[in-house]
C-alpha positions in Angstrom: 0.0 0.0 -0.1 1.5 3.3 -1.0 1.1 5.7 1.9 2.4 8.8 -0.4 -0.6 9.2 -2.6 -4.0 9.7 -0.9 -7.3 8.9 -3.0 -9.7 11.6 -3.7 -12.2 10.2 -1.2 -9.6 10.8 1.7 -9.5 14.7 3.0 -7.0 16.5 5.3 -9.3 18.1 7.8 -7.4 21.8 9.3 -8.7 23.1 12.5 -9.5 26.2 11.2 -11.1 27.6 14.4 -8.0 27.0 16.4 -6.1 28.8 13.7 -7.8 31.9 13.7 -8.3 32.0 17.7 -4.1 32.0 17.5 -4.6 34.6 14.7 -7.1 36.9 17.1 -4.6 36.7 19.6 -1.8 38.1 17.9 -3.9 40.9 15.9 -4.2 44.7 16.9 -7.4 45.6 18.4 -8.8 47.2 15.3 -7.8 44.4 13.0 -9.1 41.7 15.6 -12.5 43.8 16.0 -12.9 44.0 12.3 -12.5 40.2 11.9 -14.9 39.3 14.8 -17.4 41.8 13.2 -17.3 39.9 9.9 -17.8 36.3 11.3 -20.2 37.5 14.1 -22.3 38.9 11.0 -22.2 35.3 9.3 -22.2 33.1 12.3 -23.1 34.9 15.6 -22.6 32.1 18.1 -19.0 31.2 16.1 -17.8 34.7 16.3 -19.0 35.0 20.2 -17.0 31.7 20.8 -13.8 33.3 19.0 -13.9 36.4 20.9 -14.2 34.5 24.1 -11.4 32.0 23.4 -9.1 34.6 21.6 -9.4 37.1 24.9 -6.1 37.9 26.3 -5.0 40.1 29.0 -3.8 42.7 26.4 -7.3 42.7 25.2 -8.4 43.3 28.7 -5.8 46.5 28.9 -8.1 48.1 25.7 -11.3 47.6 27.5 -13.2 50.7 28.6 -12.5 52.1 32.6 -16.2 50.7 33.4 -15.6 47.3 32.1 -12.1 47.0 34.0 -13.5 48.2 37.1 -16.7 46.0 37.0 -14.3 43.0 36.1 -11.7 44.0 39.0 -14.8 44.2 41.4 -15.1 40.2 41.4 -11.1 39.7 41.9 -9.1 39.6 44.8 -6.9 42.3 45.4 -4.2 39.9 45.8 -4.8 38.7 41.8 -4.4 42.1 40.9 -1.6 43.1 42.4 0.3 40.1 41.2 -1.3 40.6 37.8 -0.3 44.3 37.5 3.3 43.4 38.4 4.4 43.2 34.6 2.1 45.6 33.1 3.3 49.1 31.8 3.2 51.6 34.5 0.3 53.9 33.1 -1.9 50.5 32.9 -0.8 50.1 36.2 -1.9 53.7 37.3 -5.1 53.4 35.4 -6.3 50.4 37.2 -5.3 51.8 40.8 -7.0 54.9 40.1 -10.0 53.2 38.8 -10.5 50.8 41.7 -11.6 51.7 45.6 -8.6 53.1 47.6 -8.4 50.3 49.9 -8.5 47.4 47.4 -6.0 49.6 45.2 -3.6 49.5 48.5 -3.8 46.2 48.6 -3.0 45.6 45.3 -0.1 47.7 45.1 1.3 45.9 48.6 1.3 42.5 46.4 2.7 44.3 43.4 5.7 45.2 45.4 6.3 42.0 47.1 9.0 39.3 45.8 7.6 36.4 44.6 9.4 33.2 43.6 8.3 33.3 39.6 7.1 36.6 39.0 6.5 35.7 35.1 4.3 32.5 36.0 2.8 34.1 38.6 1.4 37.0 37.0 0.4 35.3 33.9 -1.8 32.9 36.4 -3.1 36.5 37.7 -4.1 37.8 34.3 -5.6 34.8 33.2 -7.6 34.7 36.4 -8.7 38.0 35.4 -9.4 37.0 31.8 -11.6 34.1 33.1 -13.7 36.7 34.9 -13.7 39.2 32.2 -14.8 36.5 30.0 -17.7 35.2 32.5 -19.1 38.7 32.6 -19.3 39.4 29.0 -21.2 35.9 28.5 -23.9 37.1 31.1 -23.7 40.5 29.3 -22.6 42.3 32.3 -19.5 43.5 30.3 -18.7 44.2 26.6 -15.8 43.7 24.7 
């Protein structure tokens, strides 16, 4: 049997959804928004699913203030602080000025602490915030 030739009835399947999700993670906000709007017009449920699965902390950072504030109201100050540890100072200031002063102080305290693996822990905290934002998006509490 020759494995180099496939019959016309055999088809190679490509996971297009996974490829689109990966592409969306690397697109800038305008490109991402345009592509998702076009997909949503043709297939709303697929568009929402792609939006949710491709949502990153970079996307979170570009949300409007009320969506960030609403999301962070469901997140522990320690997680906020660790998530902000690797962020640009402008975003750190933005977030800390949005949230309640006592929570901001607690988050800032965690930002200043030495942790054993800051890159890994910061990524985990950012992922937790993204999961919270996605859950709120699904419940139509915030918009992306």
